C-alpha positions as CSV (number, residue, x, y, z in Angstrom):
1,M,55.7,0.6,7.5
2,D,57.5,3.3,9.3
3,A,61.3,3.9,9.8
4,Q,61.4,2.5,13.2
5,Q,59.7,-0.8,12.1
6,L,62.1,-1.1,9.2
7,E,65.1,-0.6,11.4
8,S,63.8,-3.2,13.9
9,L,63.4,-5.7,11.1
10,R,66.9,-4.8,9.7
11,Q,68.3,-5.6,13.2
12,R,66.4,-8.8,13.5
13,L,67.7,-9.9,10.0
14,N,71.3,-9.1,11.0
15,E,70.9,-11.0,14.4
16,E,69.5,-14.0,12.6
17,R,72.2,-14.1,10.0
18,E,74.8,-13.8,12.7
19,R,73.1,-16.6,14.7
20,L,72.9,-18.9,11.7
21,T,76.4,-18.3,10.5
22,A,77.8,-18.9,14.0
23,N,75.9,-22.2,14.3
24,Q,77.1,-23.2,10.9
25,D,80.8,-23.0,12.0
26,D,80.0,-25.3,14.9
27,M,78.7,-28.0,12.8
28,Q,81.3,-30.5,11.4
29,V,80.5,-31.7,7.8
30,G,83.8,-32.8,6.3
31,Q,85.9,-35.7,7.1
32,S,89.5,-36.2,6.0
33,D,90.5,-38.2,3.2
34,E,92.0,-40.7,5.5
35,E,88.7,-41.1,7.5
36,L,86.8,-41.6,4.3
37,E,89.1,-44.2,2.9
38,D,88.7,-46.4,6.1
39,F,84.9,-45.6,6.2
40,G,83.2,-48.7,7.5
41,A,86.4,-50.8,7.5
42,T,87.0,-50.8,11.1
43,N,83.7,-49.7,12.6
44,H,80.8,-51.8,13.5
45,P,78.2,-51.5,10.6
46,A,75.8,-49.7,13.0
47,D,78.5,-47.2,13.9
48,A,79.2,-46.7,10.3
49,A,75.6,-46.0,9.5
50,T,75.2,-43.7,12.3
51,D,78.4,-41.7,11.1
52,M,76.9,-41.5,7.7
53,F,73.6,-40.4,8.8
54,L,75.1,-37.7,11.0
55,R,77.4,-36.5,8.1
56,E,74.4,-36.4,5.6
57,R,72.2,-34.6,8.3
58,N,74.9,-32.0,8.8
59,I,75.3,-31.4,5.1
60,T,71.6,-30.9,4.7
61,L,71.4,-28.6,7.7
62,N,74.3,-26.6,6.2
63,E,72.6,-26.3,2.8
64,N,69.3,-25.1,4.5
65,T,71.3,-22.6,6.5
66,N,73.0,-21.3,3.3
67,D,69.6,-20.9,1.8
68,I,68.2,-18.9,4.6
69,V,71.3,-16.7,4.9
70,A,71.0,-16.0,1.1
71,E,67.3,-15.0,1.7
72,I,68.5,-12.7,4.6
73,D,71.1,-11.1,2.5
74,A,68.5,-10.6,-0.3
75,A,66.1,-9.0,2.4
76,L,68.9,-6.6,3.6
77,E,69.6,-5.7,0.0
78,R,65.8,-5.0,-0.6
79,I,65.9,-2.7,2.5
80,D,69.0,-0.8,1.1
81,N,67.4,-0.3,-2.2
82,G,63.9,0.6,-0.9
83,T,62.0,-2.4,-2.1
84,Y,61.7,-4.2,1.2
85,G,58.1,-5.0,2.2
86,I,56.9,-5.0,-1.4
87,C,55.7,-8.4,-2.8
88,E,57.8,-9.5,-5.7
89,R,54.9,-11.4,-7.3
90,T,52.1,-8.9,-6.9
91,G,53.8,-5.6,-6.2
92,E,51.5,-5.0,-3.3
93,P,52.8,-4.2,0.3
94,I,53.6,-7.2,2.5
95,A,51.8,-7.2,5.7
96,V,54.0,-5.9,8.6
97,E,52.7,-8.9,10.6
98,R,54.0,-11.3,8.1
99,L,57.4,-9.6,7.9
100,E,57.6,-9.7,11.7
101,A,57.0,-13.5,11.4
102,L,59.4,-14.1,8.5
103,P,61.6,-10.9,8.0
104,Y,62.9,-12.3,4.8
105,A,59.6,-12.9,3.1
106,R,59.7,-12.0,-0.6
107,Y,55.8,-12.4,-1.1
108,S,52.7,-11.3,0.4
109,I,50.3,-14.1,1.5
110,E,48.5,-13.7,-1.9
111,G,51.9,-13.7,-3.8
112,Q,53.1,-16.7,-2.0
113,R,49.8,-18.6,-2.9
114,L,50.1,-17.6,-6.5
115,V,53.7,-18.8,-6.6
116,E,52.9,-22.1,-5.0
117,Q,50.0,-22.6,-7.5
118,E,52.3,-21.9,-10.4
119,S,55.0,-24.3,-9.2
120,G,52.4,-27.0,-8.4
121,L,52.9,-27.1,-4.7
């Protein structure tokens, strides 16, 4: 991988991180203690179920976003320390095409397969 490709991937990672954290700020997760105390007491049961579903969905989406942001941060750190693009499982280079598709990939295709086999996926 040449310096231009590496810089392009760094830029994509930074843009994706910025996009994810901006979207995360837009999503409401919490409710005030007062809202939680009255939860279901004044609403129709279907409204209460919808509210609960939306709250749980937003919590899950925020958790997923946090996981991806952590992976992006780890990829940026690997760029800084010179290990970006090297499979953490096999030690072999990760194909540029894979990094273009998933810039925060830790593993080559073969390494990912091995990791999934070991974890029983």
